[in-house]
C-alpha positions in Angstrom: -11.1 -6.8 26.4 -15.0 -6.8 25.0 -15.5 -4.2 21.9 -17.3 -1.6 23.8 -14.6 -1.3 26.3 -11.9 -0.8 23.5 -10.6 3.0 23.3 -11.8 5.2 20.8 -8.9 7.7 21.1 -9.9 11.0 19.6 -6.6 13.0 19.6 -2.9 12.5 19.8 -3.0 14.0 23.2 -5.3 11.3 24.5 -3.0 8.4 23.2 -0.5 9.2 25.5 -2.7 8.1 28.4 -3.2 4.6 26.8 -1.8 1.3 27.2 1.6 1.0 26.2 0.9 -1.8 23.9 -1.8 0.3 22.0 1.0 3.2 21.6 3.3 1.2 20.5 1.3 -0.8 17.9 -0.1 2.6 16.4 3.6 3.7 16.3 4.3 0.7 14.4 2.0 1.6 11.6 2.4 5.4 11.2 6.1 4.6 10.8 5.8 1.9 8.3 3.5 4.0 6.3 5.8 7.2 6.7 8.9 5.0 5.5 7.1 3.0 2.6 5.4 5.9 1.0 8.5 7.8 0.9 10.7 5.0 -0.3 8.0 3.9 -3.2 7.5 7.4 -4.3 11.4 7.8 -4.8 12.2 4.1 -6.5 9.3 3.9 -8.4 6.9 7.2 -9.1 9.4 10.0 -9.5 11.6 7.8 -11.9 8.9 6.7 -13.6 8.0 10.2 -14.8 11.0 9.9 -17.3 9.6 6.6 -18.5 6.3 8.2 -19.0 5.8 8.1 -23.0 3.5 11.4 -23.7 2.9 14.4 -22.0 -0.4 13.6 -20.9 1.0 10.3 -18.9 3.8 12.4 -17.6 1.1 14.7 -16.1 -0.6 11.9 -14.8 2.5 10.2 -13.2 3.9 13.7 -11.7 0.2 13.6 -9.9 0.8 10.2 -8.7 4.5 10.9 -7.4 2.9 14.4 -5.6 0.4 12.4 -4.1 2.3 9.7 -2.8 4.8 11.9 -1.4 2.0 13.9 0.2 1.0 10.6 1.8 4.4 10.5 3.1 4.3 14.2 4.6 0.7 13.0 6.3 1.9 10.0 7.9 5.1 11.6 9.2 2.9 14.8 10.4 0.7 12.4 12.3 3.9 10.5 13.6 5.5 14.0 15.1 2.2 14.8 16.6 2.4 11.4 18.4 6.2 11.9 19.5 7.8 10.0 17.2 11.2 11.5 16.1 11.4 12.5 12.6 14.3 10.6 11.7 12.5 7.2 12.5 10.5 7.9 10.0 12.8 7.8 6.9 14.2 4.5 5.2 17.5 4.9 6.5 15.7 4.3 9.8 13.6 1.3 8.8 14.1 -1.1 5.7 11.0 -0.5 3.3 9.1 -3.4 2.4 10.5 -5.8 -0.3 8.2 -5.0 -2.7 10.1 -1.8 -3.6 13.3 -4.0 -4.4 11.8 -4.6 -7.8 14.4 -3.2 -10.4 11.6 -0.6 -12.2 13.2 -0.1 -16.0 10.1 0.4 -18.3 7.0 2.0 -18.5 4.9 -1.3 -18.6 6.6 -2.5 -15.5 5.3 0.8 -13.7 1.6 0.5 -15.1 1.8 -2.9 -13.5 3.2 -1.8 -10.1 0.2 0.8 -10.1 -2.3 -1.9 -10.8 -1.4 -4.5 -8.3 0.8 -2.9 -5.4 -1.7 0.3 -5.1 -4.6 -2.4 -5.2 -2.7 -4.2 -2.1 -2.2 -0.5 -0.4 -6.0 -0.2 -0.9 -6.6 -3.0 1.2 -4.3 -1.9 4.0 -5.9 1.4 4.1 -9.4 -0.1 4.0 -8.6 -1.9 7.2 -7.8 1.2 9.0 -11.0 3.2 8.0 -12.4 2.4 11.2 -9.4 2.1 13.7 -9.7 3.1 17.2 -7.4 5.8 16.9 -9.4 8.4 15.2 -6.4 10.5 13.8 -5.2 7.5 12.0 -9.2 6.5 10.8 -9.2 10.1 9.4 -5.9 10.0 7.8 -7.1 6.9 6.1 -10.1 8.0 4.9 -8.0 11.2 3.6 -5.8 9.0 1.8 -8.0 6.4 0.2 -9.5 8.4 -2.8 -6.0 9.1 -4.0 -5.4 5.6 -3.8 -8.2 4.5 -5.7 -6.9 7.1 -8.2 -3.3 5.3 -8.3 -4.9 1.7 -8.8 -7.6 2.9 -11.7 -4.2 4.6 -13.1 -2.6 1.5 -13.6 -5.9 -0.7 -14.6 -6.4 2.3 -17.2 -2.7 2.2 -18.7 -2.3 -1.8 -18.6 -5.6 -1.8 -20.6 -4.5 0.7 -23.2 -1.0 -1.6 -23.3 -2.9 -4.7 -23.8 -4.4 -3.5 -27.0 -1.3 -4.2 -28.7 0.4 -7.7 -28.9 3.9 -6.2 -28.0 2.0 -4.4 -24.9 0.2 -7.3 -24.0 3.6 -9.1 -23.9 5.3 -6.4 -22.1 2.2 -6.3 -19.6 2.2 -10.2 -19.0 5.9 -10.1 -18.7 5.7 -7.6 -15.7 2.8 -9.3 -13.9 4.6 -12.8 -14.0 7.9 -11.2 -12.2 6.1 -8.6 -10.0 3.0 -10.3 -8.8 4.7 -13.1 -6.9 6.3 -10.5 -4.5 3.1 -9.1 -3.4 1.4 -11.9 -1.1 4.4 -11.0 1.1 3.1 -7.5 1.5 0.3 -8.7 4.0 2.5 -10.8 6.5 2.4 -14.2 7.8 -0.6 -16.3 8.1 -1.4 -16.5 12.2 0.4 -13.7 12.8 1.1 -12.2 16.7 1.4 -8.5 15.8 -1.8 -8.8 13.8 -3.7 -10.7 16.5 -2.8 -7.6 18.6 -3.8 -4.9 15.9 -7.0 -6.7 15.8 -7.4 -6.9 19.5 -7.4 -3.1 19.9 -9.5 -2.5 17.1 -6.8 -1.1 15.0 -6.8 -3.1 12.3 -10.1 -5.6 11.3 -9.0 -8.5 9.3 -6.1 -11.3 9.4 -3.3 -11.2 7.2 -4.6 -14.3 5.4 -8.2 -13.0 5.0 -6.5 -9.6 3.3 -4.0 -11.5 1.1 -7.0 -14.0 0.2 -8.9 -10.8 -0.7 -6.2 -9.2 -2.7 -5.5 -12.2 -4.6 -9.2 -12.8 -5.6 -9.3 -9.1 -6.8 -6.1 -9.2 -8.8 -7.1 -12.5 -10.7 -9.9 -10.6 -11.9 -7.8 -7.8 -12.8 -5.5 -10.3 -14.6 -7.7 -12.8 -16.2 -11.2 -11.5 -16.3 -10.4 -7.9 -17.1 -7.0 -7.8 -19.1 -7.3 -11.6 -20.3 -4.1 -12.5 -19.3 -2.5 -15.4 -17.8 -2.2 -15.7 -13.9 1.5 -16.3 -12.7 2.8 -18.9 -10.4 2.8 -17.7 -6.8 4.7 -18.8 -3.4 3.1 -22.0 -2.1 1.3 -19.9 0.9 -0.5 -17.8 -1.5 -1.3 -19.9 -4.6 
């Protein structure tokens, strides 16, 4: 299928007349985002409000949590409009991503999660900005400024923590334990699913290209900005 012949679907009503594979791939993406935005807010963002050390950081964390729950609501609404049952878009129906298995216990850990996991999410959302299904494209464009705020929140708070020796130690420790979980967030190299997403112009880049881009950006944050050490990573991502 040539670039020009790929569908540009402007509404959920039009989607019902498209190729079944195209419809199924879009359902996978919307369900994944709905589930993981909800689960991430439940296990990371909302609990972090209690960990935040000052009224100001609690206020900012409340905003982050509100926006993450809002992302779930928006993806769920799109899913319902596409005909996906609401119950299919919950963590009880689909297992969340492994990056959410990290046992959050401290404020520096949360700041590192925002620094790195939300950078990874920015790349995922970037890849949908020219999606051939316009409702998903528009939702990605609506979500992007909030994802950028979350990542900047993590960068700013990690920078603040690194002004003291103890803060640097805690941020480094959290990076050492959390960053190795993130390369898997981008999926396997040579993925058949990813090839089909690109075939239909739902996504734009290969998993391995996105992973390499993430690692380059993350390395700049860890080494160049925070002046910390780059941790050992899984063999495929190192």
